Structure formats: structure tokens, C-alpha cells
FITOR-488154 format. One record per atom (N, C-alpha, C): x, y, z; residue in one letter. Coordinates in steps of 0.02 Angstrom, whole numbers, padded with zeros to 5 digits, always signed. Layout:
BEGIN
XYZA...
This chain:
BEGIN
+03279+05676+03941M+03269+05607+03928M+03324+05562+03904M+03361+05598+03858K+03423+05565+03831K+03476+05547+03882K+03485+05601+03928K+03532+05596+03984K+03513+05538+04025K+03445+05526+04046N+03423+05472+04086N+03436+05405+04052N+03426+05403+03988F+03432+05343+03947F+03505+05319+03953F+03551+05364+03939L+03624+05357+03941L+03645+05332+04008L+03618+05361+04060F+03641+05350+04128F+03620+05275+04145F+03554+05258+04133Y+03534+05194+04153Y+03566+05136+04106Y+03576+05154+04045L+03613+05104+03999L+03683+05089+04029L+03721+05141+04047L+03786+05140+04074L+03785+05099+04142L+03736+05118+04185F+03731+05085+04250F+03726+05011+04248F+03667+04991+04208F+03653+04917+04203F+03710+04877+04163F+03742+04911+04116S+03796+04887+04081S+03857+04865+04126S+03871+04919+04174V+03923+04908+04221V+03911+04847+04264V+03843+04845+04287L+03829+04793+04333L+03835+04725+04295L+03806+04722+04234L+03802+04659+04201L+03868+04633+04175L+03913+04673+04152F+03974+04654+04122F+04039+04654+04168F+04035+04697+04222F+04096+04709+04263F+04082+04693+04334F+04024+04697+04363V+04016+04687+04430V+03990+04615+04448V+03940+04587+04411I+03914+04528+04427I+03963+04469+04411I+03994+04468+04347P+04037+04410+04335P+04088+04391+04384P+04130+04434+04412P+04176+04406+04464P+04144+04379+04528P+04081+04405+04539I+04048+04384+04601I+04021+04310+04585I+04004+04297+04528G+03974+04228+04510G+04027+04177+04496G+04093+04205+04481A+04147+04160+04457A+04164+04107+04499A+04165+04116+04571P+04185+04061+04616P+04138+04002+04613P+04073+04014+04595F+04024+03962+04596F+04020+03925+04531F+04052+03940+04482F+04061+03906+04415F+04123+03881+04390F+04176+03910+04420V+04244+03889+04401V+04281+03859+04459V+04333+03821+04447E+04371+03796+04502E+04415+03855+04537E+04434+03842+04600R+04473+03894+04633R+04538+03905+04599R+04558+03962+04594Q+04624+03976+04561Q+04685+03967+04609Q+04725+03916+04593E+04780+03906+04635E+04840+03948+04618E+04845+03965+04557A+04907+03999+04529A+04881+04061+04488A+04928+04109+04495L+04918+04173+04453L+04975+04190+04410L+04962+04192+04348V+05017+04208+04301V+05015+04284+04295V+05065+04314+04315A+05072+04392+04320A+05085+04419+04246A+05029+04402+04204H+05027+04427+04135H+04959+04446+04121H+04946+04510+04111Y+04873+04536+04107Y+04853+04534+04035Y+04791+04502+04018P+04768+04496+03952P+04736+04570+03928P+04725+04572+03869V+04707+04633+03830V+04646+04658+03863V+04598+04615+03888S+04535+04631+03921S+04545+04683+03979S+04604+04670+04021V+04618+04716+04073V+04623+04788+04053V+04666+04790+03998F+04679+04862+03977F+04626+04892+03941F+04579+04854+03906L+04515+04879+03879L+04468+04898+03932L+04464+04863+03988N+04424+04885+04044N+04447+04950+04072N+04509+04958+04074A+04540+05022+04096A+04519+05080+04056A+04525+05067+03988G+04500+05122+03940G+04432+05137+03949G+04386+05088+03957I+04315+05099+03970I+04306+05139+04034I+04344+05118+04085A+04342+05156+04153A+04357+05226+04146A+04410+05241+04105F+04433+05314+04096F+04372+05353+04060F+04342+05324+04009L+04286+05359+03979L+04228+05374+04030L+04214+05327+04073I+04166+05340+04121I+04181+05390+04169I+04244+05393+04191Y+04268+05442+04231Y+04265+05515+04200Y+04289+05515+04137Y+04297+05579+04099Y+04229+05609+04089Y+04178+05573+04065F+04111+05600+04049F+04073+05612+04113F+04084+05575+04167S+04050+05590+04229S+04078+05653+04265S+04139+05660+04259Q+04173+05713+04307Q+04179+05778+04262Q+04194+05777+04199N+04208+05832+04158N+04148+05857+04118N+04106+05815+04096R+04054+05834+04051R+03988+05843+04086R+03982+05807+04145A+03918+05807+04186A+03860+05783+04143A+03870+05735+04098V+03819+05713+04054V+03786+05645+04085V+03810+05622+04141L+03782+05563+04172L+03745+05580+04236L+03783+05615+04281F+03749+05631+04346F+03729+05703+04349F+03675+05712+04394S+03654+05782+04402S+03701+05829+04435S+03747+05797+04471E+03810+05831+04505E+03868+05794+04490E+03926+05830+04485M+03991+05795+04474M+04004+05756+04539M+04028+05692+04535P+04040+05653+04594P+04093+05681+04636P+04148+05713+04607L+04204+05737+04643L+04214+05813+04633L+04239+05843+04683C+04252+05916+04683C+04322+05927+04642C+04318+05979+04604S+04377+05994+04559S+04423+06038+04591S+04409+06066+04653E+04458+06109+04684E+04514+06071+04712E+04575+06105+04704K+04635+06074+04733K+04642+06084+04805K+04674+06035+04843K+04681+06040+04913K+04749+06044+04932K+04768+06064+04991P+04841+06071+05011P+04872+06000+05005P+04940+06000+04995V+04972+05940+04979V+04966+05888+05037V+04970+05916+05099F+04966+05876+05160F+04901+05834+05169F+04847+05860+05136V+04784+05827+05137V+04792+05760+05094V+04822+05767+05035Y+04833+05711+04989Y+04879+05660+05027Y+04932+05682+05057L+04981+05636+05084L+04953+05606+05145L+04920+05636+05183S+04888+05604+05242S+04836+05554+05223S+04792+05570+05172A+04746+05521+05150A+04776+05464+05117A+04829+05474+05081A+04861+05419+05050A+04899+05372+05100A+04929+05400+05149S+04978+05364+05198S+04933+05324+05241S+04879+05354+05266V+04830+05324+05306V+04797+05259+05276V+04776+05272+05214S+04738+05218+05173S+04787+05162+05152S+04847+05182+05135F+04899+05130+05121F+04917+05086+05184F+04921+05121+05239G+04937+05084+05297G+04877+05035+05317G+04817+05056+05312V+04758+05018+05329V+04757+04952+05278V+04773+04967+05216L+04773+04910+05169L+04828+04857+05191L+04886+04885+05203C+04942+04834+05223C+04923+04797+05286C+04901+04836+05335L+04886+04807+05401L+04829+04757+05392L+04779+04770+05355S+04722+04723+05345S+04745+04664+05311S+04790+04665+05259S+04813+04603+05227S+04855+04561+05273S+04893+04593+05316V+04935+04553+05365V+04891+04515+05412V+04840+04555+05444V+04799+04524+05492V+04759+04465+05465V+04731+04473+05401F+04690+04418+05376F+04732+04359+05347F+04794+04376+05331E+04833+04320+05307E+04854+04281+05371E+04867+04315+05424I+04885+04278+05491I+04828+04240+05513I+04766+04264+05510L+04707+04227+05533L+04699+04169+05482L+04710+04172+05420S+04702+04112+05376S+04749+04062+05392S+04812+04077+05409V+04859+04028+05428V+04844+03999+05493V+04818+04038+05546V+04805+04012+05606V+04745+03961+05603V+04690+03982+05565T+04635+03940+05562T+04641+03889+05512T+04690+03886+05469G+04700+03836+05416G+04654+03844+05358G+04626+03905+05347S+04581+03918+05298S+04616+03937+05232S+04593+03919+05174E+04620+03936+05111E+04606+04010+05098E+04662+04045+05080S+04648+04114+05058S+04697+04138+05005S+04674+04182+04965G+04723+04209+04918G+04745+04158+04863G+04795+04179+04822I+04821+04140+04773I+04886+04110+04802I+04884+04046+04794H+04947+04005+04826H+05010+04018+04787H+05012+04032+04724Q+05076+04039+04687Q+05065+04094+04633Q+05116+04131+04624V+05118+04190+04574V+05171+04168+04527V+05163+04163+04461L+05212+04146+04415L+05235+04216+04383L+05289+04245+04403F+05316+04309+04387F+05339+04304+04313F+05340+04361+04279P+05369+04362+04209P+05441+04353+04209P+05470+04327+04159S+05544+04314+04153S+05575+04351+04098S+05540+04397+04068D+05572+04436+04013D+05548+04505+04022D+05581+04550+03979V+05562+04623+03984V+05491+04640+03968V+05473+04614+03910L+05397+04623+03891L+05353+04601+03942L+05366+04544+03970G+05323+04520+04026G+05319+04566+04086G+05375+04592+04103A+05384+04638+04163A+05343+04706+04140A+05349+04729+04079V+05314+04788+04066V+05237+04776+04064V+05216+04716+04042N+05145+04703+04039N+05124+04701+04113N+05166+04665+04156F+05146+04660+04225F+05135+04727+04262F+05184+04776+04252I+05178+04843+04279I+05114+04879+04258I+05108+04881+04189L+05047+04917+04164L+04987+04877+04183L+04987+04817+04189G+04926+04779+04203G+04906+04797+04275G+04946+04800+04321V+04933+04818+04392V+04903+04886+04394V+04931+04934+04363C+04908+05000+04358C+04833+05003+04328C+04828+04966+04272A+04760+04964+04236A+04713+04932+04280A+04727+04877+04314A+04677+04844+04360A+04655+04890+04415A+04705+04917+04444A+04688+04961+04500A+04649+05024+04480A+04660+05053+04426F+04620+05109+04396F+04554+05088+04381F+04540+05029+04350F+04475+05006+04334F+04433+04995+04402F+04461+04968+04447E+04423+04954+04513E+04407+05018+04550E+04454+05067+04549E+04437+05128+04581E+04385+05170+04547E+04384+05167+04482V+04329+05204+04440V+04265+05169+04450V+04261+05107+04447I+04196+05071+04448I+04166+05067+04523I+04210+05051+04568Y+04183+05035+04636Y+04184+05096+04684Y+04237+05137+04674R+04242+05200+04721R+04215+05262+04692R+04217+05263+04621F+04194+05331+04592F+04122+05323+04565F+04110+05272+04526F+04046+05272+04489F+03990+05238+04529F+03997+05179+04558L+03943+05149+04587L+03909+05188+04647L+03948+05212+04693P+03913+05253+04747P+03873+05308+04722P+03900+05343+04673S+03864+05401+04650S+03805+05380+04606S+03812+05326+04567A+03760+05296+04526A+03697+05273+04568A+03715+05235+04621F+03662+05211+04666F+03624+05273+04700F+03662+05319+04721L+03635+05379+04754L+03591+05419+04700L+03616+05425+04640E+03574+05459+04590E+03506+05426+04580E+03507+05361+04574I+03443+05324+04558I+03401+05326+04621I+03422+05317+04681L+03379+05324+04739L+03354+05396+04754L+03392+05444+04734K+03374+05511+04742K+03312+05525+04696K+03317+05497+04640R+03264+05509+04584R+03204+05468+04603R+03209+05412+04627R+03157+05362+04637R+03121+05371+04707R+03162+05374+04758L+03138+05369+04827L+03131+05431+04863L+03181+05469+04860L+03189+05536+04895L+03132+05584+04884L+03115+05584+04818R+03063+05630+04801R+02998+05614+04836R+02979+05548+04843K+02916+05527+04869K+02919+05534+04947K+02976+05524+04975S+02983+05531+05048S+02981+05608+05068S+03016+05649+05030V+03010+05720+05048V+02944+05745+05042V+02907+05727+04993S+02839+05752+04988S+02794+05728+05043S+02813+05670+05071R+02768+05647+05124R+02782+05679+05193R+02848+05690+05207N+02862+05715+05278N+02906+05783+05276N+02935+05793+05225G+02976+05856+05211G+03046+05848+05246G+03067+05793+05271D+03134+05787+05307D+03181+05761+05259D+03212+05808+05222K+03259+05791+05168K+03328+05769+05195K+03351+05803+05244S+03419+05789+05270S+03426+05717+05297S+03375+05695+05335A+03380+05626+05359A+03381+05574+05310A+03335+05587+05259E+03336+05535+05204E+03394+05538+05166E+03426+05597+05160N+03487+05599+05116N+03543+05558+05154N+03544+05564+05222R+03595+05528+05259R+03583+05450+05251R+03524+05424+05257R+03514+05357+05251R+03531+05329+05181R+03513+05365+05131L+03521+05348+05061L+03603+05345+05051L+03632+05393+05073W+03705+05396+05068W+03738+05335+05099W+03719+05317+05164L+03749+05256+05197L+03730+05198+05163L+03674+05190+05135F+03655+05133+05097F+03694+05125+05034F+03702+05178+04999C+03740+05177+04936C+03817+05160+04948C+03836+05187+04997E+03914+05173+05016E+03918+05100+05033E+03873+05071+05070G+03880+05006+05097G+03867+04957+05041G+03819+04968+04996I+03807+04920+04946I+03871+04917+04894I+03899+04978+04883S+03958+04978+04838S+04017+04942+04867S+04031+04951+04932V+04089+04914+04957V+04078+04843+04967V+04012+04820+04974L+03997+04747+04977L+04003+04717+04904L+03986+04752+04856L+03999+04728+04789L+04072+04719+04776L+04110+04763+04795F+04184+04767+04784F+04211+04705+04821F+04189+04693+04884A+04213+04634+04928A+04191+04568+04893A+04129+04569+04868A+04104+04506+04836A+04142+04485+04778A+04161+04539+04739G+04200+04524+04681G+04272+04489+04700G+04283+04486+04764H+04348+04449+04787H+04332+04386+04822H+04276+04358+04812L+04260+04293+04843L+04299+04239+04824L+04330+04244+04762Y+04374+04196+04740Y+04439+04187+04777Y+04455+04232+04824L+04509+04240+04869L+04492+04200+04933L+04428+04174+04942G+04405+04144+05003G+04375+04195+05052G+04357+04167+05112V+04320+04206+05156V+04364+04269+05185V+04429+04252+05203F+04470+04303+05223F+04493+04357+05170F+04491+04331+05109G+04500+04379+05050G+04444+04427+05043G+04380+04394+05058F+04323+04442+05054F+04326+04490+05109F+04339+04471+05169L+04345+04513+05223L+04400+04571+05216L+04457+04547+05189N+04511+04600+05174N+04490+04649+05120N+04453+04626+05069A+04430+04675+05017A+04373+04718+05050A+04342+04693+05094L+04289+04739+05125L+04320+04798+05167L+04372+04780+05204V+04410+04828+05242V+04448+04877+05193V+04473+04853+05141C+04524+04892+05098C+04468+04936+05061C+04414+04912+05040G+04362+04950+05000G+04341+05013+05042G+04331+04999+05108I+04310+05052+05150I+04368+05110+05156I+04425+05084+05164A+04485+05130+05171A+04491+05172+05105A+04486+05140+05048L+04495+05170+04985L+04437+05219+04973L+04382+05205+04990R+04326+05251+04982R+04330+05313+05029R+04352+05301+05090V+04363+05358+05138V+04420+05398+05107V+04467+05370+05078C+04525+05409+05044C+04500+05453+04987C+04458+05428+04947I+04433+05466+04887I+04389+05521+04913I+04352+05512+04967K+04308+05565+04994K+04353+05617+05025K+04404+05604+05064K+04444+05649+05095K+04486+05689+05046K+04514+05655+04998A+04554+05687+04950A+04515+05719+04892A+04451+05702+04883E+04406+05724+04828E+04443+05719+04761E+04476+05664+04753S+04517+05649+04693S+04515+05579+04684S+04507+05554+04621L+04515+05487+04604L+04592+05460+04602L+04634+05506+04590W+04703+05486+04579W+04740+05466+04642W+04720+05497+04701I+04753+05472+04764I+04746+05403+04777I+04676+05382+04783P+04665+05310+04793P+04687+05264+04742P+04688+05292+04678F+04715+05250+04626F+04789+05237+04638F+04830+05288+04654A+04896+05280+04671A+04917+05234+04728A+04867+05240+04781V+04869+05195+04841V+04862+05125+04824V+04803+05114+04783H+04792+05043+04765H+04843+05014+04721H+04870+05050+04675A+04920+05021+04630A+04987+05008+04672A+05007+05053+04714A+05067+05044+04758A+05054+04983+04801A+04993+04978+04829Y+04982+04916+04876Y+04984+04855+04837Y+04962+04851+04772N+04968+04796+04729N+05037+04775+04717N+05076+04824+04699F+05149+04816+04688F+05182+04789+04747F+05165+04817+04808F+05196+04794+04871F+05180+04726+04885F+05118+04706+04874A+05099+04637+04889A+05133+04589+04841A+05134+04607+04777F+05169+04561+04735F+05243+04558+04744F+05275+04612+04767T+05348+04612+04780T+05354+04564+04844T+05315+04568+04892M+05326+04527+04950M+05316+04448+04927M+05271+04433+04884M+05264+04368+04856M+05328+04346+04823M+05350+04387+04783Y+05413+04372+04742Y+05472+04357+04787Y+05480+04395+04845L+05541+04391+04890L+05534+04331+04934L+05474+04313+04949I+05473+04255+05000I+05451+04187+04963I+05445+04187+04900R+05427+04123+04855R+05485+04080+04865R
């Protein structure tokens, strides 16, 4: 009973404080034209909370009935292939949707990035990029798909199996639904970047989720996500 309470408390807290606010932001605030590459304390606090979610979910098994990720190590080429393919998809997707936004004349992304001009600002920028990438990987790729699946398996699958006994088919449908809703929530959190920003986040979210499933490790998609963000900011800096 205590485990169920903690699980639902965490699940609805994540939705209320981390997932819903960025989705609703574009409807209540003006479009962000410039981005100051200085991350506030809240970004690092969110990363710390994300680490606790990952730790207790994966190592203590106090939230899920099964650990979301396998702890067995894989050959190095598995990690390298998963990382290289997902990084390539992220870069290609960004280029394609940026071209489409230019061709169609649609607004997309942040128009101006104000980069740090001192050492402390650069350190904050580097750590902030890593913290933001880690937070998103834990929440959208690690926690939400498993959390949705856990809830639906508890509530719906039991009734369905007792009715027709076909557990494998129901498991497949539930898994697809949970994967789909999780990646849609991630993309919706990037609506502030415009329609093409939403579509780019949708493609990138799928690629990173495939990466975490293939590697069965959070750290590979986290590294890819952080490297992609650094690459994108570097390109902005060079062409500004």
C-alpha cells in the first residue's frame, strides 16, 4: 500500500510540476525571441530530483514492480551504434525542419542566443546543458513510459486478461500507447519552438527512446542528448 501511494504521488507530481507547465507556457506567455545561455538554479534542482527518481526506480525498485532498465552490460559496439544512429537522426531532423521553416516562412526555434562572456558563465552554460538533458531523459524517456505502463497494467490489463485471457496482445497495445503518449508529451513541451520545433522534438524523442531501449541504459541517450545540444549551440555561435 505504501509503495502504491509513493508511486502515484510521484507520478502526479511529475505531471503537475514538470510536464504540464512547459506545455501550457506558449498559451500564457509571449513567444521567446532570445535565449540567454545562463541556466537558473531551478534547472540544476530539477536535475537533482531527476537523479533521485532514477536512483530509486532503478536501484531500489520501490516505485515500479519491475526495474525499467536492465542492469546487464552490453558489448561496446551496441552502445556506439545506438549512440551514433540516434545522434545522426537528431542532427538530420533538426536540419530538415530548419530548412522547412525557412522555406515556408514559419517561425521556429529561438531567434537569438546570448552566449556567456566570462568563465563562470561558460561553466554554468556547460553544466546547465548537461543538467537539462539529464532531466529530460529521466522524465520523458525513463520515467513516463514505465509509469504509464505500470498504471495501465494495474488498472486495465487485469480486467482484460480475466475477460479473454489474451495477455500478450494487450501488453503490446498498452506498450505502444505508453510509448506514444510519452513522446507526444515531450514534443508538446517544445511547442514554444513553433510547429516545426514540435515536429522536430517528436522525431528526436522517438530516436532517443529507441536509443534507451537498444542500449538498455539511461546514460547513452543522455550523452547523445547533451552532445546534440552542445552541437546545436555551437552551430548557433559560429553562424551568429
